[in-house]
C-alpha positions, 0 to 999 in steps of 0.5 A: 749649366748642363744645357743638355738637360734642358727639356729632359724628364726625372723622377726623384725619390726620397724628399722629407724636407727641406734638409733633404739631399733629395731636395738639394739634388732636385734643385740642380737638376731643376736649374739644369732645366730638368722636367721634375717628378718627385716623390714623397713617402706618405699621406704623414709626409704629404704637407711639408714634402708637397708644398716644398715640391710644388714650389719648385716651377714645373715640378709635380708631386706624386706619393710611392711608398718604394717598400710596396710594389705595387705602389711603385707599379702605380708610380710608374703608369702614372709616370709613362702617362705624363711624361712618356719617357724618362732621362733620369732617376734619383734615388735617394732612401734610406731608413733603419730603425731608430734604435739600431743606430744607438748601440753595438751592431752586434745587437742588430735585430733581425727585423732592423737588418731586414728593414733597413736592406729592404728599404735601402737597397731593395728598393734601388733595385725596384725603381730601376726595374719599372724605370727601365722601360721608360729610359727607351734612350738611355738614361742616368740612375743616382743613388746616395751613399755614404763613406760607413759603408766601407769603414766604421763610422760608430753608431752608423751600424746596419746602415753601414752594412745596408750601403755597402750592399748598394754600393754592390748592387749599383754596380751589378745594376750598372752591368745589367742595364749597359746595354740599354745606356743606362748609367748607374752611379752613387753619389757618396756624400759627407754628413748633411744634416738632414732629419735621418742623419739626426737620428745617428747618435753623436752625429754633430760630433761627425760634422766638427770632425769632418771639418778637422780632418778633411782637406778642404776643412768644411762639410759638404754644401747641399747645392755642391751635391746638387751639381754632381746630380745634374752633372751624373744626369748630364751627357757629361757623365756618358761614360761613368758608370758603376762608380762611388763619386765622393763629394765629401771635401777630400775626408775619403783620402784621409788615412790619419 
């Protein structure tokens, strides 16, 4: 599968545990022969995430808090020294304070809004800026969005607004980086039972709703997201940039 990825180098941001979408995509890239650098956020998450990362043969673990510019700079210096160049970057990072995902959107706090956009949106811009010089032969940037960016999903609240900003940022980055042959795309996944998703009030009901309403009558599987990530990193997606790719069992097409 995707034999053109053998020997290429990629960095994956956002692995927290085995349920992470970042982990599913990392596994898909690894199966396609990619050399992987995978990041975890901080020392608190090191135990579970680092052991998981190192369970993939050949993968290397790096700590990086994407809300800190100095840590991003330090990481890419290490990546340059270790790999020389990069061919793909996966940004699977999002955060909002838990209390912002329980009540009404109108009660979003100024600090909650700032934090959600800094971690979930600005970090994509920051890592793209750092990665571009290492993508000497072009490359693929993949980030993760959700349907709540375009339609109201109760309790998704400020994360829906942040995902809308992320999708817009993807388009502007695709325009800026296109001359360097760097493609930037979003995967809009259906609901996945990740650690972050479980912080959304009523998430279990969302999973059940998708099973009933999606044309395929089921929820997306993690390995399906991994395969989509590998495709977007491959030469098969060479003419795709600035797009939102829906991997949600068809839910996005439904009107009623």
